[in-house]
N, C-alpha and C positions, 0 to 999 in steps of 0.2 A: 684383579680381573676389570673387562671392560662390557660395558654395555653388547660389543660382539661380541662377544667367549663366554660366553658363558656354560658353553660343551656339555657335551652328556654325562661328566659326575657329577654332577649336578640332580641326577632325578633318582628316584627309585622306582622300579618293575617293577608295579602295581599289577595284579591281578586279572584273569580272564578278563571281560565285557560285564559278566552278569556278579561281579566279587566285587565293583568297583563301590567308594561310597553313592552319594547323591547329595548336594547343594545348589541348595534353592538361592535366586536374588539377592530377595530376603534374608538367606543365612549370610551372602558374597558381603551385604552390604552392614551385616554387624560385625563382620571377619573386620571393613575395613574402617569402621570405626571411628578410629585414631586419625585417621586419613580427613582432609580436604576433599573432598567432592564437589566433582563440576559439572558431573553432568550424569544425570540418573533417567533411565525409560523411563515409560509414562508408568507403566504399566509389564511382567512379563514374567507368567507362571515356567520357568525355564528350569529345566533339570541339569547339572552340571555333575557329569562319571568321572570327567578328570583334568589337567590341563595343557598348557601346551606353550613355551616360549617360543615367540618370534624376533628376530631376529630381519635385517634387510635383507638377508640370502636365502637362511630357510626357516623351518620352528623345528624345534627340535618337543619333542616329549617320547613319553614310551607309554603312549597309550594304547589300550589295545588294536588290531586292526578292525575289529567288528565292530567298531564306534565312529560313528557320523560326525560330522565336526558340528548337528545342530549340540552337539549333547559335551562338547570339549570348551573348556574356555579358557580363549586364547589370551596372552597376557601380556602388550608389546609397550612399547614406548608411543605416544598422543602420534608424533609425524607420520608414522606408518600405519596407525591405524587405521584411513580411508582404505589407500591400495590390500589390506590384509581383510575386509569385509568385501572388496568389491571380488578377490580371490575367490574367497569363498563367501561364499550369499546365504548359504546358511546358519554362520558362525555369530558370533558375540565374545566381545571383544571388551577385554579392558584395559585401559590407555594411562600409562604415565607422561604427567606433564609435566614438565620444569617451569621453573620460576618463571613467571611471568608470559607460560601461551600459556593459548586460547585456546576453541573449537575451531577447527581446519576447517571452510566450503565445502571441501569437498565428503566430508562425513553424514554428513546435516541429514542426506537422502533416507543414511542408513543408524539414524542418533536412536530407534531402538530396540538395536542390536547393539548397542557400547552401552559402560558405564567409566566414566573418566576423575581419575583423583591426580589428585598433588603429593606427594611422599617425598623426603626429604635422603632415603636410606638409596645408595646405591642401588641400581636396578636387578645388579645380579642377587644381592639379598633379600630384594623384594621377589624372586623368584623361589628364593630360599624359603622365606618365608608365608608366600603360596602353596607349597612343596607342603610343609610339615603343619598344615594348616589340611589338603588337600586325607594326609597319613595318618594326620590324629583322624577324622572321623572314617578312614580306610577301618582302621586298628578298633572302634567301635563298633565299626558297628561290626565286624566278622564278629569281636567277643561275643556282642549280642545274637547271631546266629550261631555260637557253637555252646550258651547256653540252652535256647531255644533247642538246639539239634541236642542234645547231653539232656534234656528234660530236669534243667535248671532251675533256681526255684527264680517266685517275683525279685526278692528281696539281693541274690546277686545278681538281675537283671537293674535293678535303682544302682546298686554300687557301682556295678561297671557305668555308671550315664553318671554320676555325681561330677569327676571331673571334665566331662563336654556340658550338662544341662549346669552344674556348678548351685545348683536351688537342692534346698529338703524336698522326699519328695514321697507318698505313703501312697499304698491302696486299702480302698475300704473295700470288705462284701455286700451285699446287697443286707444285709441289718444294719453295714454301719459301721462293723467292726472292723478296726486294722491287720491288715493278713501281714502287707509288707510293708517294710518304710529302710532309708539311706539309713546307713548303721556306722557311716563317716561324717556324716553332716547335722548340724545338733538341731534339733526345731528352734526356730527363730525368735518364739514370742511364745509369749504364755496360753494364747489360744493352741496350739503345736503342740506345746510344752502337756497343755490340758489332754490332747489324742493322746499321745503318747504312756502318760500315764497312764488314762485309763481303758487304754484299746478300744478306744469305740468314739467318732464323732463328737460335737457338741449341739444340745439341744438346735440351736439357732441355725447351726449349718443344716443337721438334716430340716430340717424346713425352708430351706431355700430352692430352687424351682427349677435344680441344673438336673437331679436324678428323673425328673421325668421329660429329659431335652430326649427328640430323636437318635437314634444311634449318631455316629459319627458329625458328632458335634457340639464345639468347646463352649466352655464355661469359661466364664471372664467374670474379674467381683476383684471393683480396684480399691487401694487402700478403707477402710474402712472403721466404725467402731471397735469390734469385732478385735480386727490387726491393722495394723501400718504400710499392711506389704499387699500388693495387691497379688492374687490365684491365679492360676488355671486348673482345670480340670477336666474330665474326658469322662464321659458314661460309657463303661464297657459294657458289650451285649454281646450275649452266646446265641449265634439259630433264633435272634431279634428281641431274646428276653435279657433281662437284667441281670444284669452279675456284680456290677461296682464300680468303682469310680479309680479310679487315677490320678492325683491332687498333687500342682505345685508351689511353690511359696517362692516367691519372685525375690527375694528379700538379694540376693545378691546380682544373680543374672539377671537385668529388667524384660520385663514383658514387651518383647517385638514382635510382628510379625518372624521373623527368622526363631526366633526362640520356640513361636507358636509349630513352625517345620517341624524345628527337632524335635521336640516335645510326642510328632507325628509318627516322629521315625522310631522315640520310642510305646510310644502305644503299637503299633502295629508290630512291636516283636513282645510287648506284653501279653499279649492279645492266647495267640497261643498258650501262656506258661499258666491265663486264666482258664484257658479249658480244659487244659492237662488237668488240674490240679479242682475242674468242677464231676472234667468226669473220674477222679479216680472215687470225688464223693458220693455220684450216685451208681457208681458201678461200670458204665456203661463201655465198654471198647470197641469203638468206634474211628473213624478217622473224624478231627475237628473240623467244623464247616468250614476255616481259614486255613487250612491246608486246599479245600476245594474252592474257595477263594481265590486264594493266590493260580492256581491251575486257571479257575475260568480268567480270569486278568492277563490269563500268559508272564507273570510275575516268575523270573530267574531264578530257581533253584535245584541244587545242586541232588544226583544220585543218589547221595545216602540220606539223604532225606527226605524222600521218594519210598527208598528200602521202608528205611523208618516207621513210617506213617503207613505203606503197605502190609507190613508184617505186623502192626499194631491190629491191623484189621481183617486177617489170616487171611493176607489177600494175596494169588501167589505171582508172582513177573509175569505172568502168561495170561493172565482171566481176560475174559473176553468181555465189553462194554457195552452197553447200549443204552441213551439218554433220551426222557419223557420230560418235556416243557409243559410243563398243566397252563392255562393261561388264564389266572385268577390268583388278582394281590392283595397277601396279607392283608399290606395296609386299609387296603381300600373296602374290603370283604373278608375281616378276620372268621367269623363263622361258618361260611362258603370254605374258607383257606384252609380251613381246620379240619375240616370233614372230607375234601381233600383230601390231605396230608392222613388222614385215618386212613381211607380204600387207595392210597397208593404207594401208603408202608405195604399189603398184601400182593399187591406182585410178584412175577416172581417168586413164588411160592417165599415173600417173606427175603428173598436176595435181593434188596435195593436200600439203599440211600437215600431219604427224602429232605430236601431242607426248600427255604426261598432263599430266590436270589435272586436283587432288584425287585421287581415286581411282580414276577410269576414263582408260582412253584416250580421244583426239577424233582425227578423219581431218575437216579441213576441205579440202571439195573446192572445184575455182574452172573458170572455163571464160569464155570471150567470151560476149559476149548471145547468144543461143542459145535454141531454142522445145524444144532435144529433148537434149545433150550430157548434162543431169541428171536428167533426167524420172526418172521415184521407180522407173519399169518398169526401167531400166539398171540407176540405183543398186541396187535388189529383187536383179537378175540376180549382180553384183558381189559383191554383202556375202555374201550364199548361197553363194556360189562361191567366194570368195577368207575368209573369217571363219569367220559361224554356220554354215556347214558342215564343212568341215573342222577349226577349231578350238568347235566349239560354243560359240561366247559372244557372248549374245545383242547387241542394237543396236540403239536409236532414232536417229528419221533426225528432219529438221529441215524445213524447207519449202525451196524456191529462193526469196533471198533475195539484196537488192541493196543498197550498203554498209557494209563492213566494222566501220563505230559499230555494227551490228544483232549484233554474233555475241553478247553477253548474253541476249538476245531468240530466239535462233537455238538456243542452249545451254537456254534456259529448252521449247522445242518438244521439242527431243531427252527430257529430262526425264521430261517429260509423259509422253509414249508410251514409253517403256522405264518409267513406274511403275505406265503401264495395259497392262502386257501379256498380263496372265493377264484383261481386259476384252475385249481386241482380236482376242484368240485364241479365246475366248467363241462372239464376233461368226463369226469365221470357224469355226468348229466343226466343222460340213458338210461341207465340203472339209477333205480328209486332205491335201492340199500345202498349203494357204493358210499354217499357222503355220510361215515358215522363219526363224525368231527376228531377225525384221528388224524394226522395228513404223514408223510411219511417224506423222511427226505427224498430217498427214490423216485417219487413219485415228481418232484417237486425240479427235480436233477437237467431233467433237457429246459424246463420251462431257464432255467439257472445260467444255462449257459449259453443258451441264442440270446440273453441282457447285452448287449456289450458295453455295457460299464467293466472296468479294468479286474481280473481277476487275480485271485495272493495265489502263488508261486505253494506255498506249504498247506496253504487249504484246497487246492486242486487238485497235487501229490494224494494226502491223504483222503477225499474222496474215493478214488480208487487202489487203495492200499490196499484193502482185505475183502475180497471179490471172492465169488462163488469161481472163477478163473483162473485168475490167481492161485485160487488153493485146488484146484483140480490139476494146473499145470505141474505143481511143485510135485503134488504126487506122482503126476507121470514121468517128471522126471525121474525122480526118487528109483518108481518100481518099473520101467520099462513100457510101461503103458500108452495107451492112446484116449483115452478115455474124452479127450479135451476135442480131437481130431471130428470125439466119434458128434459131443455133445456141439460144435463147430455150424459142420453139414448137416446137421438135425435142424438147427436153427439158422442155417440161409439157404435152403430150401422150401423156408414156409413150412417147418413139421410135416417133409413128401418122407417117412420112413425107409420107403420103397426106394426113393434115389438115394439116398443113404446107405442103403444097405448095398446097392447094382456100385456104389464106390466104392463103398470099403469092404467087397464079398464077404458082409456078413449075411444071418436071413433076416427078414422084413423084423419080427419077433423077436431075435439077440436086440438090434435096432431100440425095439417099442422097450425092453427087457430094461437094459441098462440106462433111456433117458430117465421111464420111472422109475429107478432107483435114486437117481441123482435128486427127482422132484422129491424122493420121499426122504431124503439124506438132507438135503435143505432146506426142506419143507416150505416149494414153492410148485405153483400152477401154471406151466407152463399154454395151457388153453386158455390164459386171462392177458389181455395186451401188457398189461404195466409190468409183469417180473419178465419176458419177452425182449419188451424194447427197453429196459434196465440191462438185459443177459447179453443183448447185442451192443450195446453203450460200453458193457466193461469188453468186448470183446477188441471194441473201434481202439478199445483208450490202453487194452492189450498190444494187436502189432503196431501199435503208436511209439510204443515204451520201449520196446523188444526189437531189437534186430534183424535182420530179414535171415539166418544162418536158422536164431532162435523161433522166427514162425517157421520155419519150413521142417524142421526137426520135429516142434509143437504138432505142426498136422501133416505129418506120416503116415501114405498109404496103410492099413491093416499087416499088409504083406511083412512087413516092416520092422514090427516092432510085434511087442507080445501080446499073443492074441485075446482077446475078449474070451470070457465065463458063457457058455449058451444058459 
């Protein structure tokens, strides 16, 4: 097989983009440790999800179509590296140089997107090695996902990682007891043998400062008197409370930046297993914090994983949610945050999950499908009575939404509302009682829309996905009624019930009766400018997204539809 004849048969088809491995540049450099590296970028935090082999004519890859160039490692000979980098301005290239070949001038401008090695193997065989490396990590991460999904043990996760990290590992709890260890790799020295024999850390290790480190901070210990090997540990926190530690003795695989990245991948999978163990111990039946964190970070998760988490919490798939972000930092104001968490836990009759995220406290309220349980008016009253009034903590509030996978978008809404709190306050400056310290995304939406900054399509669709207008329209479609037409004409006429009655051939009292039913059902008041503006905006979004036929059908005269009840 020649350099230009590696063909698609050398590749195995990976799964979808969400299930591919994560290969950082330090991990790649560890993979290339047996090669002579002629050039490497000064720094890069790239994460490659798959690879592509490039010949002079084309790039062969089975990467999913949703994977952009920035997340694909392009492998080619040095002679065509410059052309590949120019053709793909976001790509990163691993280039193979022949004996005596040096870095050509045409790649210098893009040298931060290039690593060059000299390797004695044939090009096609090197591509096979790259593929094998990616496949090994794909299988490893897939096995870890399976262990987490099926509520496996910490020991299973450590054993599944032995062939990748190649070092002795163990997990201790907050009392320094060993709760899991690698079974296929024996302790490498007297220190770790004593740990296994006694089932507890030694007094010297307990005295070390790593157990007082903040979250997501590695503890690195060079060889010393108690062990000849470097050690790597990560404290494990659950809801910001210390649970224990994952530790590794680097006796086989050396301590490198690439090994740290592999260790980080293991930590991410160990955390939900630790939380499950903790939850079973304290008998809590709630989704774990790391489930919410995954959603808030918009990390790819499978439907099976979502279903499992919702089932654990006793939440139906059609549950409705609303997110409040409380502007209090647990790290800077622990006592105030504790009071806020206690008060927030009573919101929505206790149907709420409260947890810290970044520098705020989040309250995720939930309810079965309802038109008023999570209404803004009810939320405003509760937050003012429990949070903003007694504790003087500002709150941003999302719209009601469906689908827990949209939690990151609801968080964006609440954050936008908080960021525009001064503007919203100015809007209601004439009303002394209007600024209650609770800021709704609905009140911030118009300001967000007129901001010239680029808008995310997924976020924009979410903002208008769960509206009163859409709900009434769906019911009109189902029942053959025309409440949407009555609602629209009432708003569009400046709440002139007489004009609406004449247009729809109804009695004026009938119009007012049905408008009052809509207001009570969804718990809003059209006498206030805020709800009126939001409803008109929702109608405009409805007109924009629906076709002409759908709009005409939705706004037909009463004579063409099921008569409204008197």
